[in-house]
N, CA and C atoms as a LAMMPS dump frame, in Angstrom:
ITEM: TIMESTEP
0
ITEM: NUMBER OF ATOMS
195
ITEM: BOX BOUNDS ff ff ff
-5.0000000000000000e+02 5.0000000000000000e+02
-5.0000000000000000e+02 5.0000000000000000e+02
-5.0000000000000000e+02 5.0000000000000000e+02
ITEM: ATOMS id mol type element x y z
1 1 1 N 250.976 399.89 -64.156
2 1 2 C 251.442 400.943 -63.282
3 1 3 C 250.475 401.062 -62.102
4 2 1 N 251.018 401.374 -60.924
5 2 2 C 250.204 401.477 -59.719
6 2 3 C 249.661 402.894 -59.604
7 3 1 N 248.366 402.984 -59.332
8 3 2 C 247.747 404.3 -59.183
9 3 3 C 248.098 404.883 -57.82
10 4 1 N 248.455 406.126 -57.811
11 4 2 C 248.823 406.782 -56.556
12 4 3 C 247.571 407.384 -55.914
13 5 1 N 247.41 407.141 -54.61
14 5 2 C 246.274 407.699 -53.879
15 5 3 C 246.792 408.606 -52.772
16 6 1 N 245.91 409.421 -52.236
17 6 2 C 246.3 410.308 -51.147
18 6 3 C 246.379 409.569 -49.822
19 7 1 N 245.632 408.494 -49.67
20 7 2 C 245.595 407.802 -48.383
21 7 3 C 244.771 408.589 -47.384
22 8 1 N 244.438 407.952 -46.307
23 8 2 C 243.644 408.609 -45.28
24 8 3 C 244.556 409.37 -44.325
25 9 1 N 244.275 410.647 -44.097
26 9 2 C 245.128 411.392 -43.165
27 9 3 C 244.97 410.914 -41.72
28 10 1 N 243.917 410.154 -41.444
29 10 2 C 243.702 409.686 -40.069
30 10 3 C 244.758 408.681 -39.649
31 11 1 N 245.308 407.912 -40.583
32 11 2 C 246.408 407.009 -40.234
33 11 3 C 247.595 407.816 -39.721
34 12 1 N 247.901 408.917 -40.391
35 12 2 C 249.025 409.757 -39.986
36 12 3 C 248.732 410.442 -38.653
37 13 1 N 247.558 411.026 -38.523
38 13 2 C 247.209 411.768 -37.304
39 13 3 C 247.208 410.834 -36.095
40 14 1 N 246.53 409.704 -36.218
41 14 2 C 246.46 408.758 -35.107
42 14 3 C 247.828 408.143 -34.822
43 15 1 N 248.597 407.875 -35.864
44 15 2 C 249.936 407.321 -35.68
45 15 3 C 250.846 408.267 -34.926
46 16 1 N 250.854 409.529 -35.314
47 16 2 C 251.69 410.522 -34.618
48 16 3 C 251.222 410.689 -33.182
49 17 1 N 249.906 410.713 -32.978
50 17 2 C 249.362 410.84 -31.623
51 17 3 C 249.787 409.662 -30.746
52 18 1 N 249.726 408.451 -31.29
53 18 2 C 250.128 407.278 -30.522
54 18 3 C 251.62 407.297 -30.2
55 19 1 N 252.444 407.748 -31.136
56 19 2 C 253.879 407.833 -30.87
57 19 3 C 254.15 408.844 -29.758
58 20 1 N 253.497 409.995 -29.817
59 20 2 C 253.699 411.029 -28.8
60 20 3 C 253.24 410.541 -27.428
61 21 1 N 252.058 409.93 -27.375
62 21 2 C 251.546 409.423 -26.096
63 21 3 C 252.398 408.265 -25.597
64 22 1 N 252.805 407.396 -26.51
65 22 2 C 253.601 406.236 -26.115
66 22 3 C 254.969 406.6 -25.566
67 23 1 N 255.561 407.654 -26.096
68 23 2 C 256.885 408.062 -25.615
69 23 3 C 256.806 409.096 -24.499
70 24 1 N 255.819 409.967 -24.541
71 24 2 C 255.704 411.02 -23.523
72 24 3 C 254.971 410.602 -22.269
73 25 1 N 254.022 409.684 -22.405
74 25 2 C 253.242 409.242 -21.252
75 25 3 C 254.084 408.629 -20.152
76 26 1 N 254.931 407.663 -20.462
77 26 2 C 255.781 407.084 -19.413
78 26 3 C 256.732 408.098 -18.779
79 27 1 N 257.204 409.056 -19.561
80 27 2 C 258.064 410.087 -18.98
81 27 3 C 257.296 410.934 -17.973
82 28 1 N 256.048 411.24 -18.283
83 28 2 C 255.216 412.01 -17.353
84 28 3 C 254.935 411.206 -16.09
85 29 1 N 254.668 409.91 -16.229
86 29 2 C 254.419 409.062 -15.055
87 29 3 C 255.674 408.969 -14.203
88 30 1 N 256.831 408.797 -14.832
89 30 2 C 258.09 408.733 -14.084
90 30 3 C 258.363 410.041 -13.35
91 31 1 N 258.091 411.153 -14.004
92 31 2 C 258.326 412.448 -13.364
93 31 3 C 257.365 412.678 -12.202
94 32 1 N 256.125 412.218 -12.354
95 32 2 C 255.127 412.435 -11.302
96 32 3 C 255.371 411.547 -10.09
97 33 1 N 255.788 410.309 -10.309
98 33 2 C 255.95 409.373 -9.198
99 33 3 C 257.373 409.327 -8.676
100 34 1 N 258.345 409.683 -9.497
101 34 2 C 259.733 409.628 -9.082
102 34 3 C 260.344 408.244 -9.168
103 35 1 N 259.569 407.259 -9.565
104 35 2 C 260.054 405.889 -9.684
105 35 3 C 260.168 405.501 -11.15
106 36 1 N 261.008 404.526 -11.398
107 36 2 C 261.088 403.953 -12.737
108 36 3 C 260.066 402.827 -12.808
109 37 1 N 259.067 403.007 -13.62
110 37 2 C 258 402.02 -13.731
111 37 3 C 258.163 401.299 -15.076
112 38 1 N 258.747 400.132 -15.019
113 38 2 C 259.097 399.417 -16.239
114 38 3 C 257.872 398.944 -16.999
115 39 1 N 256.809 398.599 -16.284
116 39 2 C 255.584 398.17 -16.962
117 39 3 C 254.997 399.318 -17.779
118 40 1 N 254.991 400.51 -17.196
119 40 2 C 254.46 401.682 -17.906
120 40 3 C 255.329 401.993 -19.121
121 41 1 N 256.64 401.886 -18.952
122 41 2 C 257.535 402.134 -20.097
123 41 3 C 257.329 401.098 -21.193
124 42 1 N 257.158 399.838 -20.795
125 42 2 C 256.929 398.781 -21.782
126 42 3 C 255.649 398.996 -22.566
127 43 1 N 254.589 399.369 -21.861
128 43 2 C 253.318 399.65 -22.543
129 43 3 C 253.477 400.861 -23.459
130 44 1 N 254.214 401.875 -23.006
131 44 2 C 254.458 403.057 -23.834
132 44 3 C 255.203 402.72 -25.108
133 45 1 N 256.186 401.842 -25.003
134 45 2 C 256.934 401.428 -26.198
135 45 3 C 256.018 400.69 -27.173
136 46 1 N 255.164 399.813 -26.647
137 46 2 C 254.232 399.089 -27.528
138 46 3 C 253.258 400.041 -28.211
139 47 1 N 252.779 401.045 -27.48
140 47 2 C 251.866 402.038 -28.07
141 47 3 C 252.589 402.831 -29.156
142 48 1 N 253.842 403.21 -28.886
143 48 2 C 254.614 403.955 -29.887
144 48 3 C 254.87 403.105 -31.135
145 49 1 N 255.135 401.821 -30.944
146 49 2 C 255.328 400.927 -32.095
147 49 3 C 254.038 400.842 -32.911
148 50 1 N 252.895 400.752 -32.222
149 50 2 C 251.606 400.744 -32.926
150 50 3 C 251.405 402.019 -33.733
151 51 1 N 251.808 403.147 -33.177
152 51 2 C 251.732 404.406 -33.916
153 51 3 C 252.625 404.397 -35.138
154 52 1 N 253.813 403.821 -34.993
155 52 2 C 254.713 403.703 -36.146
156 52 3 C 254.14 402.826 -37.238
157 53 1 N 253.44 401.783 -36.841
158 53 2 C 252.79 400.905 -37.824
159 53 3 C 251.704 401.671 -38.58
160 54 1 N 250.913 402.472 -37.861
161 54 2 C 249.88 403.269 -38.543
162 54 3 C 250.494 404.283 -39.506
163 55 1 N 251.597 404.902 -39.105
164 55 2 C 252.283 405.83 -40.012
165 55 3 C 252.781 405.074 -41.238
166 56 1 N 253.268 403.849 -41.048
167 56 2 C 253.698 403.023 -42.174
168 56 3 C 252.561 402.697 -43.118
169 57 1 N 251.379 402.4 -42.562
170 57 2 C 250.199 402.166 -43.407
171 57 3 C 249.877 403.411 -44.223
172 58 1 N 249.98 404.582 -43.592
173 58 2 C 249.677 405.832 -44.286
174 58 3 C 250.655 406.044 -45.446
175 59 1 N 251.943 405.778 -45.199
176 59 2 C 252.956 405.956 -46.245
177 59 3 C 252.682 405.008 -47.397
178 60 1 N 252.379 403.742 -47.094
179 60 2 C 252.108 402.765 -48.164
180 60 3 C 250.875 403.145 -48.979
181 61 1 N 249.839 403.651 -48.306
182 61 2 C 248.631 404.051 -49.038
183 61 3 C 248.89 405.252 -49.918
184 62 1 N 249.747 406.168 -49.455
185 62 2 C 250.077 407.33 -50.283
186 62 3 C 250.843 406.913 -51.526
187 63 1 N 251.625 405.849 -51.417
188 63 2 C 252.379 405.381 -52.562
189 63 3 C 251.521 404.506 -53.466
190 64 1 N 250.321 404.191 -53.044
191 64 2 C 249.416 403.406 -53.871
192 64 3 C 249.679 401.92 -53.847
193 65 1 N 250.258 401.409 -52.791
194 65 2 C 250.568 399.976 -52.703
195 65 3 C 249.613 399.279 -51.778
């Protein structure tokens, strides 16, 4: 049987922070400049994906896998 652990809360905190910054940052840049900046949006999506990966690590550690 696999032992269940609490996991590190920092994976969750940093993951949520990265998702928020990754999705909200490009929107703020677009609103400030008035232009659609595809490079900024692309980087934001990659940052949000990285945050999702960290949240996934947190979930797996909580399940003890």
